[in-house]
N, C-alpha and C positions, 0 to 999 in steps of 0.2 A: 427380488428383482431390483436391478440397479436403476437408479433414476437417470433420466436423460439430461444431458447438459446442453442447454439451449443458449445460454448467455453466460458471460463472465460472472454474473451474480450467483450462478449455481455452483461455482467453484468454492470449495472449502478454504483454499488459500486466500481468496479474495475476502471472504468473511473474517478470517483471522487478521488479515491486514487492516480491515476496518476497525476491529477491536483494538489493534495496536495504536491506530490513530486516536481513538477515543481515550485510551490510557495515557498516551503522550500529552494530549491536550489537558487532561486532568492533572497530570504531574507538573506540567510547565506552568500551570496557573499558580502553583505554590512557590515558584522561583522568584527571586527579587525582581522588581519592576525595571531596574536598570539593565537587565538581561533581555528585555523584550525584543530588541533589535539584533541581538547577538545569538546567544545560545538558544533561547526560546524559539526564535525564528528558524534557525537551522534544524533544530530537533523536529519541529512541526513539519517543515518542508520534507525532511527525510522520511518521516512517518507517512505522509500523504503519498510519497512516491511509490510506496510498496503496493497498495491496491491499484494505483494508477498504472503502473507498469504491467501488472497482471491483466488489467482490463485492456490496455492498448495491445499487448501481445496476443491476447485472445482473438483479436480481429485480423491478425496477420494470416496470410494464405499459406505460408510455409512453416513447417515445424522448426526449422533452424532459426528463423526470426523469432518465433514464439519462445523458444528456449533461451535466446539471448535476452529477451525482455524479462523472463523469469529469473535469469541469472542476475540481471541488473537489480531486480527487486530484492534479491538476497542482500 
């Protein structure tokens, strides 16, 4: 029996996005400190935007809007 999706946290794509965020944070800790405000910041913001867009799109009333948020997270 399929599980019911009640919230964005029930979506596999959101869970994968969270794992990407964790991986990026671990990876960027190893980069040089002089990159903290450049490459590190950009990579972290990009990673966080993945699950954020999935979550925000989930609350939209129309499928077209939801699809746009999922496309953005890609």
